[in-house]
C-alpha positions in Angstrom: -80.4 33.8 96.5 -81.7 36.3 99.0 -79.6 38.1 101.5 -80.4 36.2 104.7 -78.8 38.7 107.1 -80.3 41.8 105.6 -83.8 40.3 105.4 -83.5 39.1 109.0 -82.6 42.6 110.2 -85.5 43.9 108.2 -87.8 41.5 109.9 -86.5 42.4 113.4 -86.8 46.1 112.8 -90.3 45.6 111.8 -91.2 43.3 114.7 -89.7 45.3 117.5 -90.0 48.9 116.4 -90.9 51.1 119.5 -93.9 53.4 119.5 -93.7 57.1 119.0 -91.4 57.2 116.0 -91.1 60.3 113.9 -93.1 60.6 110.6 -89.9 60.0 108.7 -89.1 56.8 110.7 -92.7 55.6 110.4 -92.5 56.1 106.6 -89.3 54.1 106.6 -90.8 51.4 108.7 -93.8 51.1 106.4 -91.5 50.7 103.5 -89.6 47.9 105.3 -92.9 46.2 106.0 -93.9 46.4 102.4 -90.5 45.0 101.4 -90.8 42.2 103.9 -94.3 41.4 102.7 -93.2 41.3 99.1 -90.2 39.0 100.1 -92.5 36.6 101.8 -94.9 36.5 98.9 -92.3 36.2 96.2 -89.7 34.0 97.9 -91.0 32.1 100.9 -93.9 30.0 99.7 -93.2 28.5 96.3 -94.4 25.8 93.8 -97.9 25.7 95.2 -99.9 22.8 93.7 -103.1 20.9 94.4 -104.3 17.3 93.9 -107.9 16.3 93.7 -109.3 13.7 96.1 -112.8 12.3 96.8 -114.7 15.2 98.5 -111.5 17.0 99.2 -108.1 18.1 97.9 -104.5 18.2 99.0 -102.6 21.5 98.8 -98.8 21.2 98.5 -96.0 23.8 98.6 -92.3 24.4 99.0 -90.5 26.8 101.4 -87.5 29.1 101.0 -85.4 27.6 103.8 -83.1 30.7 104.0 -85.8 32.3 106.1 -86.9 29.1 107.8 -85.0 29.3 111.1 -85.7 33.0 111.6 -89.4 32.7 111.0 -89.6 29.6 113.2 -87.9 31.5 116.1 -90.4 34.3 115.7 -93.4 31.9 115.9 -94.5 32.0 112.3 -96.7 29.1 111.1 -98.3 28.1 107.8 -101.9 29.3 107.2 -104.2 28.2 104.4 -107.5 29.8 103.4 -109.9 28.4 100.8 -113.2 29.1 99.2 -115.3 27.8 96.3 -114.6 29.7 93.0 -118.2 31.1 93.1 -117.8 31.9 96.8 -114.6 33.8 96.2 -116.3 35.9 93.5 -119.2 36.6 95.7 -116.8 37.6 98.5 -115.1 40.1 96.3 -118.5 41.7 95.6 -119.4 41.9 99.3 -122.1 39.2 99.5 -122.8 37.6 102.9 -122.1 33.9 103.6 -119.2 33.9 101.2 -116.2 34.3 103.6 -113.0 32.4 103.1 -112.4 29.4 105.5 -109.0 29.7 107.2 -106.8 26.9 108.6 -104.1 28.2 110.9 -101.2 26.9 112.9 -99.8 24.4 110.4 -96.2 23.6 111.3 -93.5 25.1 109.1 -92.0 21.7 108.6 -95.1 20.5 106.7 -95.3 21.0 102.9 -98.9 19.7 102.3 -102.3 19.7 103.9 -105.4 17.7 103.0 -108.9 19.1 103.1 -111.8 16.6 103.6 -115.6 16.7 103.9 -115.9 19.2 101.0 -118.5 19.2 98.2 -117.9 16.6 95.5 -117.0 17.8 92.0 -116.6 21.4 93.0 -114.0 24.0 92.0 -112.1 25.7 94.8 -109.5 28.4 95.1 -107.0 28.6 98.0 -104.0 30.7 99.3 -101.0 29.6 101.3 -99.4 32.0 103.6 -97.2 32.5 106.8 -98.6 34.1 109.9 -97.3 35.2 113.3 -100.7 35.8 114.8 -100.7 39.5 114.0 -99.7 39.6 110.4 -100.4 37.1 107.6 -98.7 37.2 104.2 -100.7 35.3 101.5 -99.7 33.9 98.2 -101.6 34.4 95.0 -104.8 32.4 94.5 -104.4 28.8 93.3 -107.1 26.5 92.0 -108.2 23.1 93.2 -111.0 20.7 92.5 -112.7 17.8 94.3 -114.0 14.4 93.1 -117.4 13.0 93.7 -117.7 10.5 96.6 -118.6 6.9 96.1 -122.3 6.4 95.4 -124.7 5.5 92.7 -123.1 7.9 90.3 -119.6 6.5 90.8 -121.1 3.0 90.5 -122.7 3.8 87.2 -119.3 5.3 86.0 -117.6 2.0 87.0 -120.2 0.0 85.0 -119.9 2.4 82.0 -116.1 2.1 82.2 -116.4 -1.7 82.2 -118.8 -1.4 79.2 -116.3 0.7 77.3 -113.6 -1.9 78.0 -115.9 -4.7 76.7 -117.0 -2.7 73.7 -113.3 -1.9 72.8 -112.5 -5.6 73.2 -115.4 -6.5 70.9 -114.5 -3.9 68.2 -110.8 -4.9 68.3 -111.5 -8.6 68.1 -113.9 -8.2 65.2 -111.5 -5.9 63.4 -108.7 -8.4 63.8 -110.9 -11.2 62.6 -111.8 -9.2 59.5 -108.2 -8.2 58.9 -107.1 -11.9 59.1 -109.9 -12.8 56.7 -110.5 -16.4 55.8 -107.0 -17.4 57.0 -108.3 -17.9 60.5 -111.0 -20.3 59.3 -108.5 -22.0 57.0 -106.1 -22.4 59.9 -108.9 -23.8 62.1 -110.2 -26.0 59.4 -106.9 -27.5 58.5 -106.3 -29.1 61.9 -105.6 -32.8 61.9 -106.3 -35.2 64.7 -103.0 -34.2 66.3 -104.0 -32.8 69.7 -100.8 -30.8 70.1 -101.4 -29.1 66.7 -104.9 -28.3 67.9 -103.6 -26.7 71.1 -101.1 -24.6 69.1 -103.8 -23.6 66.6 -106.2 -22.5 69.4 -103.4 -20.6 71.1 -102.5 -18.8 67.9 -106.0 -17.8 66.9 -106.9 -16.6 70.5 -103.6 -14.6 70.6 -104.4 -12.9 67.3 -108.1 -12.0 68.0 -107.6 -11.6 71.8 -110.8 -13.4 72.6 -111.1 -17.0 73.7 -114.9 -16.7 73.3 -114.4 -16.1 69.5 -112.2 -19.2 69.2 -114.5 -21.4 71.3 -117.7 -20.2 69.5 -115.9 -20.7 66.1 -114.9 -24.2 67.2 -118.4 -25.1 68.3 -119.7 -23.9 64.9 -117.1 -26.0 63.0 -118.1 -29.1 65.1 -121.8 -28.2 64.4 -121.0 -28.2 60.7 -119.1 -31.5 60.9 -115.9 -29.8 59.8 -114.1 -30.8 63.0 -114.2 -33.8 65.3 -114.7 -33.7 69.1 -111.1 -34.7 69.6 -109.9 -31.8 67.4 -112.2 -29.3 69.1 -110.8 -30.3 72.5 -107.3 -29.4 71.5 -108.3 -26.1 70.1 -110.2 -25.1 73.2 -107.3 -26.0 75.4 -105.1 -23.8 73.3 -107.7 -21.0 73.5 -107.3 -21.1 77.3 -103.6 -20.6 77.0 -104.1 -17.9 74.4 -106.4 -15.9 76.6 -103.6 -15.5 79.2 -102.0 -13.0 76.8 -104.8 -10.6 77.7 -103.6 -10.5 81.3 -100.1 -9.7 80.3 -101.3 -6.9 78.0 -103.4 -5.4 80.7 -100.6 -5.7 83.3 -98.0 -4.1 81.1 -99.9 -1.5 79.1 -102.7 -0.9 81.6 -100.8 -0.5 84.8 -97.1 -0.2 84.0 -97.3 1.8 80.8 -100.3 4.0 80.4 -101.6 3.4 76.8 -104.7 5.4 77.8 -102.6 8.6 77.5 -102.0 7.8 73.8 -105.4 6.4 73.0 -106.6 9.5 71.2 -103.4 9.6 69.2 -104.1 6.0 68.1 -107.6 6.9 67.3 -106.3 9.8 65.2 -104.3 7.2 63.2 -107.1 4.7 63.0 -110.1 7.0 62.2 -108.9 8.1 58.7 -108.4 4.5 57.8 -112.2 4.0 58.1 -112.7 5.9 54.9 -110.4 3.8 52.8 -112.0 1.7 50.1 -110.2 -1.5 51.0 -112.1 -3.6 53.5 -108.9 -4.9 55.1 -107.7 -1.3 55.9 -111.1 -0.6 57.4 -110.7 -3.8 59.5 -107.4 -2.6 60.8 -109.1 0.7 61.6 -111.6 -1.1 63.8 -108.8 -3.0 65.5 -106.8 0.1 66.3 -109.9 2.1 67.5 -111.0 -0.9 69.5 -107.6 -1.2 71.1 -107.7 2.5 72.1 -111.2 2.3 73.5 -110.2 -0.8 75.5 -107.4 1.0 77.3 -109.4 4.2 77.7 -112.1 2.1 79.4 -109.4 0.5 81.5 -108.2 3.9 82.5 -111.7 5.0 83.5 -112.1 1.8 85.3 -109.0 2.4 87.4 -110.2 5.9 88.3 -113.8 4.8 89.1 -112.8 2.1 91.6 -113.2 3.5 95.1 -110.0 4.4 97.0 -110.3 2.3 100.2 -107.8 2.4 103.0 -106.4 -0.8 104.6 -108.8 -0.3 107.5 -112.0 -0.1 105.4 -114.7 -2.7 106.1 -114.6 -4.1 102.5 -110.8 -4.5 102.5 -110.9 -6.1 105.9 -113.6 -8.5 104.7 -111.3 -9.9 101.9 -108.3 -10.0 104.2 -110.2 -11.8 107.0 -111.8 -14.4 104.7 -108.7 -15.1 102.6 -107.0 -17.0 105.5 -109.8 -19.6 105.9 -108.6 -22.8 104.1 -110.6 -24.0 101.1 -113.8 -22.3 102.2 -112.5 -18.8 101.3 -111.0 -20.2 98.0 -114.3 -21.7 97.0 -116.1 -18.5 97.9 -113.9 -16.3 95.8 -113.9 -18.8 92.9 -117.7 -18.6 92.9 -117.4 -14.8 93.0 -115.1 -14.8 89.9 -117.5 -17.2 88.1 -120.5 -14.9 88.9 -118.7 -11.8 87.7 -117.7 -13.4 84.4 -121.2 -14.7 83.8 -122.6 -11.2 84.4 -120.2 -9.3 82.2 -120.1 -12.1 79.6 -116.3 -11.6 79.1 -113.5 -13.3 80.9 -111.2 -10.5 79.7 -113.4 -7.9 81.3 -113.7 -9.8 84.5 -109.9 -10.2 84.5 -109.5 -6.4 83.9 -111.9 -5.7 86.8 -110.0 -8.1 89.1 -106.6 -6.6 88.3 -108.0 -3.1 88.8 -109.3 -4.0 92.3 -105.9 -5.4 93.1 -104.1 -2.2 91.8 -106.4 -0.2 94.1 -105.5 -2.3 97.1 -109.1 -3.5 97.6 -108.5 -7.2 97.2 -105.2 -9.0 98.0 -103.3 -11.3 95.7 -104.7 -14.5 97.2 -108.3 -13.4 96.6 -107.6 -12.3 93.1 -106.0 -15.6 92.2 -109.1 -17.5 93.4 -111.3 -15.2 91.4 -109.1 -15.9 88.3 -109.9 -19.6 88.7 -113.6 -18.7 88.9 -113.3 -16.7 85.7 -112.0 -19.8 83.9 -115.3 -21.5 84.8 -117.4 -18.5 83.9 -116.0 -18.2 80.4 -117.4 -21.7 79.6 -120.9 -20.2 79.5 -120.1 -18.6 76.2 -119.5 -21.9 74.4 -122.5 -23.4 76.2 -124.8 -20.7 74.9 -123.3 -21.0 71.4 -124.1 -24.7 71.4 -127.8 -24.3 72.4 -128.8 -23.7 68.7 -126.4 -26.4 67.4 -126.6 -30.1 67.1 -125.5 -32.8 69.5 -121.9 -32.5 68.4 -121.8 -28.8 69.2 -123.3 -29.4 72.6 -120.7 -32.1 73.3 -117.9 -29.8 72.2 -119.1 -27.2 74.6 -119.4 -29.8 77.3 -115.7 -30.8 76.8 -114.7 -27.2 77.2 -116.7 -27.0 80.5 -115.3 -30.3 81.8 -111.8 -29.2 81.0 -112.1 -25.9 82.8 -114.0 -27.2 85.8 -111.7 -30.2 86.4 -108.7 -27.8 86.1 -110.2 -25.5 88.7 -110.9 -28.4 91.1 -107.4 -29.6 91.2 -106.1 -26.0 91.4 -108.3 -25.4 94.5 -106.9 -28.5 96.2 -103.3 -27.3 95.5 -104.1 -23.6 95.9 -101.7 -22.8 98.8 -98.9 -24.6 97.0 -99.5 -22.8 93.7 -99.5 -19.4 95.5 -96.3 -20.3 97.3 -94.7 -21.4 94.0 -95.6 -18.1 92.4 -94.2 -16.2 95.3 -90.9 -18.1 95.3 -90.6 -17.8 91.5 -91.2 -14.0 91.5 -88.8 -13.4 94.4 -86.1 -15.5 92.8 -86.2 -13.5 89.5 -86.4 -10.2 91.4 -89.9 -9.4 90.4 -91.0 -8.7 94.0 -93.3 -10.4 96.4 -96.9 -10.4 95.4 -98.1 -11.3 98.9 -96.3 -8.8 101.0 -96.6 -5.8 98.7 -99.7 -6.7 96.8 -100.4 -3.3 95.2 -97.0 -3.1 93.6 -96.3 -6.6 92.5 -99.7 -8.5 92.7 -100.9 -7.9 89.2 -97.6 -9.3 87.8 -98.3 -12.3 90.1 -101.8 -12.6 88.8 -100.6 -12.7 85.2 -98.1 -15.3 86.1 -100.7 -17.3 88.0 -103.2 -17.2 85.2 -100.6 -18.4 82.6 -99.1 -21.1 84.9 -102.5 -22.5 85.8 -103.7 -22.8 82.1 -100.4 -24.2 81.0 -100.4 -26.8 83.7 -104.0 -27.7 83.1 -103.4 -28.3 79.4 -100.3 -30.4 80.1 -102.3 -32.5 82.4 -105.7 -32.7 80.6 -104.3 -33.2 77.1 -103.7 -36.9 78.0 -107.3 -37.3 79.0 -108.9 -36.0 75.8 -110.4 -39.4 74.8 -111.9 -39.7 78.3 -113.3 -36.2 78.1 -114.9 -37.1 74.7 -116.5 -40.3 76.2 -117.9 -38.3 79.2 -119.3 -35.7 76.9 -120.9 -38.3 74.7 -122.5 -40.0 77.8 -123.7 -36.8 79.4 -125.1 -35.2 76.2 -127.4 -37.8 74.7 -128.3 -37.7 71.0 -131.9 -37.2 70.1 -131.3 -38.7 66.7 -132.7 -37.3 63.4 -132.1 -33.6 63.1 -129.7 -33.5 66.0 -127.2 -35.6 64.0 -127.8 -34.4 60.5 -125.2 -31.6 60.3 -122.3 -34.0 60.9 -120.3 -34.7 57.7 -120.1 -38.4 58.2 -119.2 -39.2 54.6 -116.2 -37.0 53.7 -114.7 -36.4 57.2 -112.6 -39.6 57.2 -110.5 -39.0 54.1 -110.6 -40.1 50.5 -111.7 -43.3 49.0 -109.5 -45.6 46.9 -110.9 -44.2 43.5 -112.3 -40.8 42.4 -115.6 -42.4 41.6 -116.0 -43.8 45.1 -115.0 -40.5 46.6 -117.6 -38.7 44.4 -120.2 -41.1 45.8 -119.3 -40.0 49.3 -119.4 -36.3 48.3 -122.8 -36.9 46.7 -124.2 -38.2 49.9 -122.9 -35.2 51.8 -124.4 -32.8 49.2 -127.8 -34.5 49.5 -127.6 -33.8 53.3 -126.5 -30.2 52.4 -129.7 -29.8 50.4 -131.9 -30.9 53.3 -130.2 -28.4 55.5 -131.0 -25.5 53.2 -134.6 -26.7 52.9 -135.0 -26.3 56.7 -134.0 -22.7 56.4 -137.1 -22.1 54.2 -139.3 -23.5 57.0 -137.5 -21.4 59.6 -138.1 -18.3 57.4 -141.7 -19.1 57.0 -142.2 -19.5 60.7 -140.4 -16.2 61.3 -142.9 -14.5 58.9 -145.9 -15.5 61.0 -144.3 -15.5 64.5 -145.5 -12.7 66.8 -143.4 -13.4 69.9 -140.3 -11.3 70.0 -138.4 -13.9 72.0 -139.3 -16.7 69.5 -138.5 -14.3 66.6 -135.0 -13.8 68.0 -134.5 -17.5 68.4 -135.5 -18.2 64.8 -133.2 -15.3 63.5 -130.3 -16.8 65.5 -131.0 -20.3 64.1 -131.1 -19.0 60.5 -127.8 -17.1 61.1 -126.3 -20.3 62.5 -127.5 -22.3 59.5 -126.1 -19.7 57.1 -122.7 -20.0 58.8 -122.9 -23.7 58.5 -123.7 -23.5 54.7 -120.6 -21.4 54.2 -118.4 -23.9 55.9 -119.9 -27.0 54.3 -119.4 -25.4 50.9 -115.7 -24.8 51.7 -115.3 -28.4 53.0 -117.0 -30.1 50.1 -115.2 -27.8 47.6 -111.8 -28.7 49.2 -112.7 -32.4 49.0 -113.7 -32.1 45.3 -110.5 -30.2 44.7 -108.4 -32.9 46.1 -110.2 -35.5 44.0 -109.4 -33.3 40.9 -105.7 -33.5 41.5 -105.6 -37.0 40.1 -106.3 -38.2 36.5 -110.0 -38.0 35.8 -112.2 -39.3 33.0 -114.3 -36.7 31.1 -117.5 -38.0 32.8 -115.9 -37.6 36.3 -114.7 -34.1 35.5 -118.2 -33.1 34.4 -119.6 -34.5 37.6 -117.1 -32.7 39.8 -117.9 -29.4 37.9 -121.6 -30.0 38.5 -121.1 -30.7 42.2 -119.1 -27.6 42.6 -121.9 -25.7 41.0 -124.5 -27.4 43.3 -122.7 -26.5 46.5 -122.3 -23.0 45.4 -126.0 -22.7 44.7 -126.9 -24.3 48.0 -124.6 -21.8 49.8 -126.3 -18.9 47.9 -129.7 -20.2 49.1 -128.4 -20.0 52.7 -127.3 -16.4 52.1 -130.7 -15.4 50.6 -132.7 -16.9 53.6 -130.3 -15.1 55.9 -131.1 -11.8 54.2 -134.8 -12.6 54.4 -134.5 -13.1 58.1 -132.7 -9.7 58.5 -135.4 -8.0 56.5 -138.1 -9.5 58.8 -136.0 -8.5 61.8 -135.9 -4.9 60.6 -139.6 -5.1 60.0 -140.2 -6.2 63.6 -137.9 -3.6 65.1 -139.6 -0.8 63.1 -143.0 -2.2 64.1 -144.1 -2.6 60.5 -146.8 -5.0 59.9 -147.8 -6.8 56.7 -151.5 -7.0 55.9 -153.1 -10.4 56.2 -153.4 -10.5 52.4 -149.7 -9.9 52.0 -148.8 -12.6 54.5 -151.1 -15.1 52.7 -149.5 -14.2 49.3 -146.0 -14.8 50.7 -147.2 -18.1 52.3 -148.4 -19.2 48.8 -144.9 -18.5 47.4 -143.3 -20.3 50.4 -145.5 -23.4 49.6 -144.2 -23.5 46.0 -140.6 -23.0 47.2 -140.9 -25.8 49.8 -142.4 -28.1 47.1 -139.5 -27.3 44.8 -137.1 -28.1 47.7 -138.8 -31.6 48.1 -138.1 -32.3 44.4 -134.6 -30.9 44.6 -133.7 -33.2 47.6 -135.2 -36.2 45.8 -133.1 -35.5 42.8 -129.9 -35.1 44.9 -130.4 -38.6 46.1 -130.9 -40.1 42.6 -128.3 -41.1 40.0 -127.9 -38.4 37.3 -129.5 -40.7 34.7 -132.7 -41.0 36.8 -133.2 -37.3 37.4 -136.2 -35.8 35.7 -136.2 -32.1 35.2 -139.7 -31.8 34.0 -141.3 -31.5 37.5 -138.5 -29.2 38.7 -138.9 -26.9 35.7 -142.7 -26.9 36.2 -142.3 -25.7 39.8 -139.7 -23.1 38.8 -142.3 -21.8 36.3 -144.9 -21.7 39.0 -142.6 -19.8 41.3 -141.8 -17.2 38.6 -145.5 -16.8 37.8 -146.5 -16.4 41.4 -143.7 -13.8 41.9 -145.0 -11.9 38.8 -148.6 -12.1 40.0 -147.6 -10.8 43.5 -145.5 -8.1 42.0 -148.2 -6.9 39.6 -150.7 -6.9 42.4 -148.3 -5.0 44.7 -147.6 -2.3 42.1 -151.4 -1.8 41.5 -151.9 -1.5 45.3 -149.0 0.9 45.5 -150.4 3.3 43.0 -153.6 3.5 45.0 -152.2 3.6 48.5 -149.1 5.6 49.2 -149.0 4.5 52.9 -148.5 0.9 51.8 -145.1 1.8 50.3 -144.1 3.8 53.3 -144.8 1.1 55.9 -143.7 -2.2 54.4 -143.7 -2.2 50.6 -139.9 -2.3 50.2 -139.5 -5.2 52.6 -142.5 -7.0 51.1 -141.0 -6.6 47.6 -137.6 -7.8 48.8 -139.0 -11.0 50.3 -141.0 -12.2 47.3 -138.1 -11.3 45.0 -135.7 -13.2 47.2 -138.0 -16.3 47.2 -138.0 -16.2 43.4 -134.2 -16.2 43.5 -134.2 -19.2 45.8 -136.3 -20.9 43.1 -133.7 -20.1 40.5 -130.9 -21.7 42.6 -133.1 -24.8 43.3 -133.5 -25.5 39.6 -129.8 -24.8 39.1 -129.1 -27.6 41.6 -131.2 -30.1 39.7 -129.6 -29.1 36.4 -126.2 -29.4 38.0 -126.9 -33.0 38.9 -127.3 -33.9 35.2 -124.3 -31.8 34.2 -126.1 -28.7 32.9 -123.8 -26.0 34.4 
């Protein structure tokens, strides 16, 4: 502590020293002045800090209040001078137009001062001092910085932050799916007609992978493959809606109350080394951890990039003014939430953006709640898009999802004021604060509660109307017949027949349809080879990928069905037939994999702008002709009794395919030795395709042999 009395006397001696002193007294006075200056520098202005703001900064300090009253009586005030870092250096070297800007007359009671209208993203230095008009005593230099004002750059930063959030969500979701492995599919595939079990399954899967879109798309795919009925899919999608509310709680707790972003790099440091492990499951957990970190890093950037708007700003006032218009404002903001979700293609990202705007005080609780309802409608677009390449059952499943969400939002709009009041009363009663009166502090918790409550209530209401939803979907999505219905597993979806032989008859019918499905993949691949439109190429690639996924799941379903049949007592002949059928579905699934790889090769060719010569395309077309002819024979054999199957024609076509492959390969090698450029541009892809088609021929003949028990 400083000696108040001595320092006051020192100051008074300095302030009121008469003129005409002796040299000795003047020397003593000079020394007192130096001591006083040093005391002011060292002890009066303390703990100087700065905080960045948009095109400005705030300087803060503390005062030694032992001198406060004396300095106040003598008319001292706070002064601040500032300059850019570059300007300060130029000033030291004597350049013009580099003077420090001084702000004077700041009351001693104040401990901070905000500078505005400065250059954005600039580094400044400043000093804080005390002045009585004649003498000013400055502190040491302190640094400060400003942030860029809102404009196109900040807007792009906001979009980039949102993109980082979405990318992190995608990486995390994919990693969790890979880590869970086939158990998620098994869980989804083991659902019975019990709607409640379907809801619980949908909730569990969505909670694990943190993406309702993944669950709904997976469900649509299962319906497309006939592995799930419309009634079962309705329950799963309802559960997915509840599961996605977990995301809101994670964002609320870890994004706004506990800053995970601060530890994101630590988590990446843990997850990154796991990428180099040999086990695929450890790599999957690495993706999940890194995705989780990127998600919250993106959320942190998102919070920082949202403009800081005061309560009087035009945008804030717009939301405040419109929120009090009954129904009209609710519908307007529901539409806004729907639009945002459709644009970003992620209800989680839209939810994060909404909660960030609430945290920044830009939109009030009521507006955010209405946008949340809109986001529930917007998320249905994912399932609708996934169903466009599926059959009529997939389209109906997506329609059920849309009906469920839209109907839920309609009744929520009608009861909107009562829902908000219920949330408010509930939060106040449990001591969680009032989301309406103090929106910035408690509104995001209210949003998480509202999101969960709405989806729970909607499921509890709509679960009783599932049969009605199915009927409406069937009436609004008409079947076109033929191909539109062929993927549905009509024969083995209803359970087991009374005897193994009858069950095998049903499985045989399903396998015959499986064979026709794989034969269509050959036609798609052939069309892709000759298609020049990038848009149509993309559609064909997506269709082949969808068919490949269907083949995987049909194989699992048929294999499970055959496994159940095998649990009973079987005759030798029946056991041989089951073994042959297992071999057949395995070969058919492998055909799907091969055509998928062919499509990826053709996709790489298009992206690299590599072109086959007309002769190469014609040679591949000849090979496709033989493969398609072999498919015709295979499908005919699949429909026949094993005793009626003739392998002669199948073997003849297999021989032709092998000969054609050898002929093309020999021709290619001869051309390769003469033209090096041929190899560089497309030889490897060309070689892969004709070799793959020959492998398809091998699996086709294996299918015919499996029918007669040659495994």
